[in-house]
mmCIF entry with sequence, helices, sheets and N, C-alpha, C, O atoms, coordinates in Angstrom:
data_MODEL
# 
_entry.id   MODEL 
# 
_entity.id                         1 
_entity.type                       polymer 
_entity.pdbx_number_of_molecules   1 
# 
_entity_poly.entity_id                      1 
_entity_poly.type                           'polypeptide(L)' 
_entity_poly.nstd_linkage                   no 
_entity_poly.nstd_monomer                   no 
_entity_poly.pdbx_seq_one_letter_code       MSTIPLPDPVAGPTEPDEEQVLRDLYGEPDSGGFFRGEEVS 
_entity_poly.pdbx_seq_one_letter_code_can   MSTIPLPDPVAGPTEPDEEQVLRDLYGEPDSGGFFRGEEVS 
_entity_poly.pdbx_strand_id                 A 
# 
loop_
_entity_poly_seq.entity_id 
_entity_poly_seq.num 
_entity_poly_seq.mon_id 
_entity_poly_seq.hetero 
1 1  MET n 
1 2  SER n 
1 3  THR n 
1 4  ILE n 
1 5  PRO n 
1 6  LEU n 
1 7  PRO n 
1 8  ASP n 
1 9  PRO n 
1 10 VAL n 
1 11 ALA n 
1 12 GLY n 
1 13 PRO n 
1 14 THR n 
1 15 GLU n 
1 16 PRO n 
1 17 ASP n 
1 18 GLU n 
1 19 GLU n 
1 20 GLN n 
1 21 VAL n 
1 22 LEU n 
1 23 ARG n 
1 24 ASP n 
1 25 LEU n 
1 26 TYR n 
1 27 GLY n 
1 28 GLU n 
1 29 PRO n 
1 30 ASP n 
1 31 SER n 
1 32 GLY n 
1 33 GLY n 
1 34 PHE n 
1 35 PHE n 
1 36 ARG n 
1 37 GLY n 
1 38 GLU n 
1 39 GLU n 
1 40 VAL n 
1 41 SER n 
# 
_struct_asym.id          A 
_struct_asym.entity_id   1 
# 
loop_
_struct_conf.conf_type_id 
_struct_conf.id 
_struct_conf.pdbx_PDB_helix_id 
_struct_conf.beg_label_comp_id 
_struct_conf.beg_label_asym_id 
_struct_conf.beg_label_seq_id 
_struct_conf.pdbx_beg_PDB_ins_code 
_struct_conf.end_label_comp_id 
_struct_conf.end_label_asym_id 
_struct_conf.end_label_seq_id 
_struct_conf.pdbx_end_PDB_ins_code 
_struct_conf.beg_auth_comp_id 
_struct_conf.beg_auth_asym_id 
_struct_conf.beg_auth_seq_id 
_struct_conf.end_auth_comp_id 
_struct_conf.end_auth_asym_id 
_struct_conf.end_auth_seq_id 
_struct_conf.pdbx_PDB_helix_class 
_struct_conf.details 
_struct_conf.pdbx_PDB_helix_length 
HELX_P HELX_P1 AA1 PRO A 9  ? ALA A 11 ? PRO A 9  ALA A 11 5 ? 3 
HELX_P HELX_P2 AA2 GLU A 18 ? TYR A 26 ? GLU A 18 TYR A 26 1 ? 9 
# 
_struct_conf_type.id          HELX_P 
_struct_conf_type.criteria    ? 
_struct_conf_type.reference   ? 
# 
loop_
_atom_site.group_PDB 
_atom_site.id 
_atom_site.type_symbol 
_atom_site.label_atom_id 
_atom_site.label_alt_id 
_atom_site.label_comp_id 
_atom_site.label_asym_id 
_atom_site.label_entity_id 
_atom_site.label_seq_id 
_atom_site.pdbx_PDB_ins_code 
_atom_site.Cartn_x 
_atom_site.Cartn_y 
_atom_site.Cartn_z 
_atom_site.occupancy 
_atom_site.B_iso_or_equiv 
_atom_site.pdbx_formal_charge 
_atom_site.auth_seq_id 
_atom_site.auth_comp_id 
_atom_site.auth_asym_id 
_atom_site.auth_atom_id 
_atom_site.pdbx_PDB_model_num 
ATOM 1   N N  . MET A 1 1  ? -25.975 25.522  -77.921 1.00 0.00 ? 1  MET A N  1 
ATOM 2   C CA . MET A 1 1  ? -26.429 24.532  -76.969 1.00 0.00 ? 1  MET A CA 1 
ATOM 3   C C  . MET A 1 1  ? -25.367 24.130  -75.899 1.00 0.00 ? 1  MET A C  1 
ATOM 4   O O  . MET A 1 1  ? -24.244 23.788  -76.270 1.00 0.00 ? 1  MET A O  1 
ATOM 5   N N  . SER A 1 2  ? -25.654 24.160  -74.765 1.00 0.00 ? 2  SER A N  1 
ATOM 6   C CA . SER A 1 2  ? -24.611 23.853  -73.644 1.00 0.00 ? 2  SER A CA 1 
ATOM 7   C C  . SER A 1 2  ? -24.607 22.247  -73.625 1.00 0.00 ? 2  SER A C  1 
ATOM 8   O O  . SER A 1 2  ? -25.537 21.540  -74.013 1.00 0.00 ? 2  SER A O  1 
ATOM 9   N N  . THR A 1 3  ? -23.467 21.839  -73.136 1.00 0.00 ? 3  THR A N  1 
ATOM 10  C CA . THR A 1 3  ? -23.372 20.471  -72.938 1.00 0.00 ? 3  THR A CA 1 
ATOM 11  C C  . THR A 1 3  ? -23.306 20.107  -71.442 1.00 0.00 ? 3  THR A C  1 
ATOM 12  O O  . THR A 1 3  ? -22.906 20.923  -70.611 1.00 0.00 ? 3  THR A O  1 
ATOM 13  N N  . ILE A 1 4  ? -23.701 18.886  -71.124 1.00 0.00 ? 4  ILE A N  1 
ATOM 14  C CA . ILE A 1 4  ? -23.740 18.371  -69.713 1.00 0.00 ? 4  ILE A CA 1 
ATOM 15  C C  . ILE A 1 4  ? -22.429 17.663  -69.434 1.00 0.00 ? 4  ILE A C  1 
ATOM 16  O O  . ILE A 1 4  ? -22.107 16.764  -70.210 1.00 0.00 ? 4  ILE A O  1 
ATOM 17  N N  . PRO A 1 5  ? -21.650 17.958  -68.434 1.00 0.00 ? 5  PRO A N  1 
ATOM 18  C CA . PRO A 1 5  ? -20.413 17.216  -68.188 1.00 0.00 ? 5  PRO A CA 1 
ATOM 19  C C  . PRO A 1 5  ? -20.720 15.821  -67.781 1.00 0.00 ? 5  PRO A C  1 
ATOM 20  O O  . PRO A 1 5  ? -21.570 15.652  -66.906 1.00 0.00 ? 5  PRO A O  1 
ATOM 21  N N  . LEU A 1 6  ? -20.106 14.780  -68.335 1.00 0.00 ? 6  LEU A N  1 
ATOM 22  C CA . LEU A 1 6  ? -20.291 13.404  -67.803 1.00 0.00 ? 6  LEU A CA 1 
ATOM 23  C C  . LEU A 1 6  ? -19.321 12.962  -66.891 1.00 0.00 ? 6  LEU A C  1 
ATOM 24  O O  . LEU A 1 6  ? -18.166 13.326  -67.112 1.00 0.00 ? 6  LEU A O  1 
ATOM 25  N N  . PRO A 1 7  ? -19.578 12.138  -65.751 1.00 0.00 ? 7  PRO A N  1 
ATOM 26  C CA . PRO A 1 7  ? -18.617 11.777  -64.828 1.00 0.00 ? 7  PRO A CA 1 
ATOM 27  C C  . PRO A 1 7  ? -17.600 10.797  -65.539 1.00 0.00 ? 7  PRO A C  1 
ATOM 28  O O  . PRO A 1 7  ? -17.887 10.078  -66.497 1.00 0.00 ? 7  PRO A O  1 
ATOM 29  N N  . ASP A 1 8  ? -16.361 10.879  -64.921 1.00 0.00 ? 8  ASP A N  1 
ATOM 30  C CA . ASP A 1 8  ? -15.313 10.010  -65.403 1.00 0.00 ? 8  ASP A CA 1 
ATOM 31  C C  . ASP A 1 8  ? -15.551 8.688   -65.034 1.00 0.00 ? 8  ASP A C  1 
ATOM 32  O O  . ASP A 1 8  ? -15.551 8.431   -63.831 1.00 0.00 ? 8  ASP A O  1 
ATOM 33  N N  . PRO A 1 9  ? -15.786 7.666   -65.967 1.00 0.00 ? 9  PRO A N  1 
ATOM 34  C CA . PRO A 1 9  ? -16.039 6.300   -65.433 1.00 0.00 ? 9  PRO A CA 1 
ATOM 35  C C  . PRO A 1 9  ? -14.761 5.572   -64.820 1.00 0.00 ? 9  PRO A C  1 
ATOM 36  O O  . PRO A 1 9  ? -14.851 4.543   -64.149 1.00 0.00 ? 9  PRO A O  1 
ATOM 37  N N  . VAL A 1 10 ? -13.743 6.117   -65.075 1.00 0.00 ? 10 VAL A N  1 
ATOM 38  C CA . VAL A 1 10 ? -12.583 5.492   -64.291 1.00 0.00 ? 10 VAL A CA 1 
ATOM 39  C C  . VAL A 1 10 ? -12.469 5.882   -62.896 1.00 0.00 ? 10 VAL A C  1 
ATOM 40  O O  . VAL A 1 10 ? -11.818 5.205   -62.099 1.00 0.00 ? 10 VAL A O  1 
ATOM 41  N N  . ALA A 1 11 ? -13.093 6.977   -62.562 1.00 0.00 ? 11 ALA A N  1 
ATOM 42  C CA . ALA A 1 11 ? -13.062 7.432   -61.152 1.00 0.00 ? 11 ALA A CA 1 
ATOM 43  C C  . ALA A 1 11 ? -14.008 6.643   -60.229 1.00 0.00 ? 11 ALA A C  1 
ATOM 44  O O  . ALA A 1 11 ? -13.932 6.795   -59.010 1.00 0.00 ? 11 ALA A O  1 
ATOM 45  N N  . GLY A 1 12 ? -14.920 5.784   -60.802 1.00 0.00 ? 12 GLY A N  1 
ATOM 46  C CA . GLY A 1 12 ? -15.678 4.979   -60.072 1.00 0.00 ? 12 GLY A CA 1 
ATOM 47  C C  . GLY A 1 12 ? -17.070 5.577   -59.748 1.00 0.00 ? 12 GLY A C  1 
ATOM 48  O O  . GLY A 1 12 ? -17.459 6.628   -60.257 1.00 0.00 ? 12 GLY A O  1 
ATOM 49  N N  . PRO A 1 13 ? -17.781 4.862   -58.890 1.00 0.00 ? 13 PRO A N  1 
ATOM 50  C CA . PRO A 1 13 ? -19.177 5.357   -58.721 1.00 0.00 ? 13 PRO A CA 1 
ATOM 51  C C  . PRO A 1 13 ? -19.216 6.755   -57.804 1.00 0.00 ? 13 PRO A C  1 
ATOM 52  O O  . PRO A 1 13 ? -18.369 6.985   -56.941 1.00 0.00 ? 13 PRO A O  1 
ATOM 53  N N  . THR A 1 14 ? -20.199 7.552   -58.085 1.00 0.00 ? 14 THR A N  1 
ATOM 54  C CA . THR A 1 14 ? -20.262 8.787   -57.324 1.00 0.00 ? 14 THR A CA 1 
ATOM 55  C C  . THR A 1 14 ? -21.277 8.687   -56.257 1.00 0.00 ? 14 THR A C  1 
ATOM 56  O O  . THR A 1 14 ? -21.365 9.566   -55.399 1.00 0.00 ? 14 THR A O  1 
ATOM 57  N N  . GLU A 1 15 ? -22.125 7.546   -56.275 1.00 0.00 ? 15 GLU A N  1 
ATOM 58  C CA . GLU A 1 15 ? -23.094 7.354   -55.335 1.00 0.00 ? 15 GLU A CA 1 
ATOM 59  C C  . GLU A 1 15 ? -22.947 6.078   -54.535 1.00 0.00 ? 15 GLU A C  1 
ATOM 60  O O  . GLU A 1 15 ? -22.458 5.119   -55.132 1.00 0.00 ? 15 GLU A O  1 
ATOM 61  N N  . PRO A 1 16 ? -23.310 5.925   -53.231 1.00 0.00 ? 16 PRO A N  1 
ATOM 62  C CA . PRO A 1 16 ? -23.092 4.680   -52.567 1.00 0.00 ? 16 PRO A CA 1 
ATOM 63  C C  . PRO A 1 16 ? -24.011 3.656   -53.098 1.00 0.00 ? 16 PRO A C  1 
ATOM 64  O O  . PRO A 1 16 ? -25.064 3.958   -53.659 1.00 0.00 ? 16 PRO A O  1 
ATOM 65  N N  . ASP A 1 17 ? -23.623 2.484   -52.925 1.00 0.00 ? 17 ASP A N  1 
ATOM 66  C CA . ASP A 1 17 ? -24.503 1.311   -53.361 1.00 0.00 ? 17 ASP A CA 1 
ATOM 67  C C  . ASP A 1 17 ? -25.763 1.210   -52.356 1.00 0.00 ? 17 ASP A C  1 
ATOM 68  O O  . ASP A 1 17 ? -25.725 1.146   -51.127 1.00 0.00 ? 17 ASP A O  1 
ATOM 69  N N  . GLU A 1 18 ? -26.971 1.212   -53.267 1.00 0.00 ? 18 GLU A N  1 
ATOM 70  C CA . GLU A 1 18 ? -28.128 1.294   -52.453 1.00 0.00 ? 18 GLU A CA 1 
ATOM 71  C C  . GLU A 1 18 ? -28.337 0.133   -51.603 1.00 0.00 ? 18 GLU A C  1 
ATOM 72  O O  . GLU A 1 18 ? -28.872 0.291   -50.505 1.00 0.00 ? 18 GLU A O  1 
ATOM 73  N N  . GLU A 1 19 ? -27.962 -1.041  -52.007 1.00 0.00 ? 19 GLU A N  1 
ATOM 74  C CA . GLU A 1 19 ? -28.163 -2.231  -51.268 1.00 0.00 ? 19 GLU A CA 1 
ATOM 75  C C  . GLU A 1 19 ? -27.274 -2.209  -49.824 1.00 0.00 ? 19 GLU A C  1 
ATOM 76  O O  . GLU A 1 19 ? -27.702 -2.624  -48.747 1.00 0.00 ? 19 GLU A O  1 
ATOM 77  N N  . GLN A 1 20 ? -26.089 -1.693  -50.035 1.00 0.00 ? 20 GLN A N  1 
ATOM 78  C CA . GLN A 1 20 ? -25.243 -1.513  -48.879 1.00 0.00 ? 20 GLN A CA 1 
ATOM 79  C C  . GLN A 1 20 ? -25.677 -0.506  -47.874 1.00 0.00 ? 20 GLN A C  1 
ATOM 80  O O  . GLN A 1 20 ? -25.439 -0.637  -46.673 1.00 0.00 ? 20 GLN A O  1 
ATOM 81  N N  . VAL A 1 21 ? -26.296 0.466   -48.368 1.00 0.00 ? 21 VAL A N  1 
ATOM 82  C CA . VAL A 1 21 ? -26.880 1.568   -47.523 1.00 0.00 ? 21 VAL A CA 1 
ATOM 83  C C  . VAL A 1 21 ? -28.098 0.970   -46.752 1.00 0.00 ? 21 VAL A C  1 
ATOM 84  O O  . VAL A 1 21 ? -28.233 1.275   -45.567 1.00 0.00 ? 21 VAL A O  1 
ATOM 85  N N  . LEU A 1 22 ? -29.034 0.098   -47.384 1.00 0.00 ? 22 LEU A N  1 
ATOM 86  C CA . LEU A 1 22 ? -30.071 -0.562  -46.780 1.00 0.00 ? 22 LEU A CA 1 
ATOM 87  C C  . LEU A 1 22 ? -29.582 -1.433  -45.741 1.00 0.00 ? 22 LEU A C  1 
ATOM 88  O O  . LEU A 1 22 ? -30.134 -1.424  -44.641 1.00 0.00 ? 22 LEU A O  1 
ATOM 89  N N  . ARG A 1 23 ? -28.478 -2.277  -46.011 1.00 0.00 ? 23 ARG A N  1 
ATOM 90  C CA . ARG A 1 23 ? -27.873 -3.250  -44.978 1.00 0.00 ? 23 ARG A CA 1 
ATOM 91  C C  . ARG A 1 23 ? -27.514 -2.444  -43.766 1.00 0.00 ? 23 ARG A C  1 
ATOM 92  O O  . ARG A 1 23 ? -27.865 -2.811  -42.645 1.00 0.00 ? 23 ARG A O  1 
ATOM 93  N N  . ASP A 1 24 ? -26.835 -1.371  -43.968 1.00 0.00 ? 24 ASP A N  1 
ATOM 94  C CA . ASP A 1 24 ? -26.289 -0.522  -42.944 1.00 0.00 ? 24 ASP A CA 1 
ATOM 95  C C  . ASP A 1 24 ? -27.421 -0.045  -42.043 1.00 0.00 ? 24 ASP A C  1 
ATOM 96  O O  . ASP A 1 24 ? -27.246 -0.006  -40.825 1.00 0.00 ? 24 ASP A O  1 
ATOM 97  N N  . LEU A 1 25 ? -28.595 0.325   -42.607 1.00 0.00 ? 25 LEU A N  1 
ATOM 98  C CA . LEU A 1 25 ? -29.645 0.907   -41.935 1.00 0.00 ? 25 LEU A CA 1 
ATOM 99  C C  . LEU A 1 25 ? -30.463 -0.043  -41.128 1.00 0.00 ? 25 LEU A C  1 
ATOM 100 O O  . LEU A 1 25 ? -30.791 0.161   -39.959 1.00 0.00 ? 25 LEU A O  1 
ATOM 101 N N  . TYR A 1 26 ? -30.810 -1.232  -41.924 1.00 0.00 ? 26 TYR A N  1 
ATOM 102 C CA . TYR A 1 26 ? -31.806 -2.145  -41.463 1.00 0.00 ? 26 TYR A CA 1 
ATOM 103 C C  . TYR A 1 26 ? -31.251 -3.575  -41.184 1.00 0.00 ? 26 TYR A C  1 
ATOM 104 O O  . TYR A 1 26 ? -31.968 -4.434  -40.670 1.00 0.00 ? 26 TYR A O  1 
ATOM 105 N N  . GLY A 1 27 ? -30.104 -3.781  -41.496 1.00 0.00 ? 27 GLY A N  1 
ATOM 106 C CA . GLY A 1 27 ? -29.594 -5.209  -41.263 1.00 0.00 ? 27 GLY A CA 1 
ATOM 107 C C  . GLY A 1 27 ? -29.771 -6.127  -42.426 1.00 0.00 ? 27 GLY A C  1 
ATOM 108 O O  . GLY A 1 27 ? -30.000 -5.559  -43.494 1.00 0.00 ? 27 GLY A O  1 
ATOM 109 N N  . GLU A 1 28 ? -29.715 -7.398  -42.438 1.00 0.00 ? 28 GLU A N  1 
ATOM 110 C CA . GLU A 1 28 ? -29.916 -8.307  -43.493 1.00 0.00 ? 28 GLU A CA 1 
ATOM 111 C C  . GLU A 1 28 ? -31.316 -8.392  -43.951 1.00 0.00 ? 28 GLU A C  1 
ATOM 112 O O  . GLU A 1 28 ? -32.181 -8.242  -43.089 1.00 0.00 ? 28 GLU A O  1 
ATOM 113 N N  . PRO A 1 29 ? -31.675 -8.608  -45.162 1.00 0.00 ? 29 PRO A N  1 
ATOM 114 C CA . PRO A 1 29 ? -33.002 -8.638  -45.664 1.00 0.00 ? 29 PRO A CA 1 
ATOM 115 C C  . PRO A 1 29 ? -33.597 -10.059 -45.137 1.00 0.00 ? 29 PRO A C  1 
ATOM 116 O O  . PRO A 1 29 ? -32.883 -11.033 -44.902 1.00 0.00 ? 29 PRO A O  1 
ATOM 117 N N  . ASP A 1 30 ? -34.892 -10.033 -45.000 1.00 0.00 ? 30 ASP A N  1 
ATOM 118 C CA . ASP A 1 30 ? -35.641 -11.295 -44.631 1.00 0.00 ? 30 ASP A CA 1 
ATOM 119 C C  . ASP A 1 30 ? -35.690 -12.328 -45.761 1.00 0.00 ? 30 ASP A C  1 
ATOM 120 O O  . ASP A 1 30 ? -35.046 -12.085 -46.782 1.00 0.00 ? 30 ASP A O  1 
ATOM 121 N N  . SER A 1 31 ? -36.415 -13.483 -45.664 1.00 0.00 ? 31 SER A N  1 
ATOM 122 C CA . SER A 1 31 ? -36.214 -14.473 -46.587 1.00 0.00 ? 31 SER A CA 1 
ATOM 123 C C  . SER A 1 31 ? -36.883 -14.052 -47.985 1.00 0.00 ? 31 SER A C  1 
ATOM 124 O O  . SER A 1 31 ? -36.612 -14.689 -49.003 1.00 0.00 ? 31 SER A O  1 
ATOM 125 N N  . GLY A 1 32 ? -37.769 -12.959 -48.004 1.00 0.00 ? 32 GLY A N  1 
ATOM 126 C CA . GLY A 1 32 ? -38.401 -12.482 -49.101 1.00 0.00 ? 32 GLY A CA 1 
ATOM 127 C C  . GLY A 1 32 ? -37.520 -11.464 -49.740 1.00 0.00 ? 32 GLY A C  1 
ATOM 128 O O  . GLY A 1 32 ? -37.835 -10.998 -50.835 1.00 0.00 ? 32 GLY A O  1 
ATOM 129 N N  . GLY A 1 33 ? -36.407 -11.081 -49.108 1.00 0.00 ? 33 GLY A N  1 
ATOM 130 C CA . GLY A 1 33 ? -35.524 -10.037 -49.781 1.00 0.00 ? 33 GLY A CA 1 
ATOM 131 C C  . GLY A 1 33 ? -35.935 -8.588  -49.371 1.00 0.00 ? 33 GLY A C  1 
ATOM 132 O O  . GLY A 1 33 ? -35.554 -7.613  -50.018 1.00 0.00 ? 33 GLY A O  1 
ATOM 133 N N  . PHE A 1 34 ? -36.699 -8.494  -48.311 1.00 0.00 ? 34 PHE A N  1 
ATOM 134 C CA . PHE A 1 34 ? -37.196 -7.124  -47.847 1.00 0.00 ? 34 PHE A CA 1 
ATOM 135 C C  . PHE A 1 34 ? -36.309 -6.747  -46.650 1.00 0.00 ? 34 PHE A C  1 
ATOM 136 O O  . PHE A 1 34 ? -35.925 -7.584  -45.833 1.00 0.00 ? 34 PHE A O  1 
ATOM 137 N N  . PHE A 1 35 ? -36.017 -5.483  -46.595 1.00 0.00 ? 35 PHE A N  1 
ATOM 138 C CA . PHE A 1 35 ? -35.222 -4.970  -45.495 1.00 0.00 ? 35 PHE A CA 1 
ATOM 139 C C  . PHE A 1 35 ? -36.292 -4.329  -44.566 1.00 0.00 ? 35 PHE A C  1 
ATOM 140 O O  . PHE A 1 35 ? -36.920 -3.317  -44.876 1.00 0.00 ? 35 PHE A O  1 
ATOM 141 N N  . ARG A 1 36 ? -36.450 -5.039  -43.347 1.00 0.00 ? 36 ARG A N  1 
ATOM 142 C CA . ARG A 1 36 ? -37.492 -4.498  -42.447 1.00 0.00 ? 36 ARG A CA 1 
ATOM 143 C C  . ARG A 1 36 ? -36.952 -3.757  -41.280 1.00 0.00 ? 36 ARG A C  1 
ATOM 144 O O  . ARG A 1 36 ? -37.604 -2.834  -40.791 1.00 0.00 ? 36 ARG A O  1 
ATOM 145 N N  . GLY A 1 37 ? -35.750 -4.123  -40.787 1.00 0.00 ? 37 GLY A N  1 
ATOM 146 C CA . GLY A 1 37 ? -35.326 -3.529  -39.641 1.00 0.00 ? 37 GLY A CA 1 
ATOM 147 C C  . GLY A 1 37 ? -36.044 -4.151  -38.357 1.00 0.00 ? 37 GLY A C  1 
ATOM 148 O O  . GLY A 1 37 ? -36.760 -5.148  -38.448 1.00 0.00 ? 37 GLY A O  1 
ATOM 149 N N  . GLU A 1 38 ? -35.806 -3.508  -37.190 1.00 0.00 ? 38 GLU A N  1 
ATOM 150 C CA . GLU A 1 38 ? -36.323 -3.940  -35.905 1.00 0.00 ? 38 GLU A CA 1 
ATOM 151 C C  . GLU A 1 38 ? -37.806 -3.507  -35.711 1.00 0.00 ? 38 GLU A C  1 
ATOM 152 O O  . GLU A 1 38 ? -38.161 -2.403  -36.122 1.00 0.00 ? 38 GLU A O  1 
ATOM 153 N N  . GLU A 1 39 ? -38.646 -4.315  -35.120 1.00 0.00 ? 39 GLU A N  1 
ATOM 154 C CA . GLU A 1 39 ? -40.011 -3.961  -34.858 1.00 0.00 ? 39 GLU A CA 1 
ATOM 155 C C  . GLU A 1 39 ? -40.010 -2.833  -33.718 1.00 0.00 ? 39 GLU A C  1 
ATOM 156 O O  . GLU A 1 39 ? -39.250 -2.940  -32.755 1.00 0.00 ? 39 GLU A O  1 
ATOM 157 N N  . VAL A 1 40 ? -40.776 -1.887  -33.841 1.00 0.00 ? 40 VAL A N  1 
ATOM 158 C CA . VAL A 1 40 ? -40.985 -0.810  -32.879 1.00 0.00 ? 40 VAL A CA 1 
ATOM 159 C C  . VAL A 1 40 ? -42.318 -0.930  -32.164 1.00 0.00 ? 40 VAL A C  1 
ATOM 160 O O  . VAL A 1 40 ? -43.344 -0.936  -32.844 1.00 0.00 ? 40 VAL A O  1 
ATOM 161 N N  . SER A 1 41 ? -42.377 -1.024  -30.877 1.00 0.00 ? 41 SER A N  1 
ATOM 162 C CA . SER A 1 41 ? -43.576 -1.164  -30.185 1.00 0.00 ? 41 SER A CA 1 
ATOM 163 C C  . SER A 1 41 ? -44.198 0.235   -29.724 1.00 0.00 ? 41 SER A C  1 
ATOM 164 O O  . SER A 1 41 ? -45.259 0.264   -29.101 1.00 0.00 ? 41 SER A O  1 
# 
């Protein structure tokens, strides 16, 4: 049976923080906590 290599926990996260990515794309969330971005007409 083959084994799956596990990431080294000391190395830190391998993926960016999802909330930070959403903030970068859409700005701050609204009062309900939703990331909406700018309205497009």
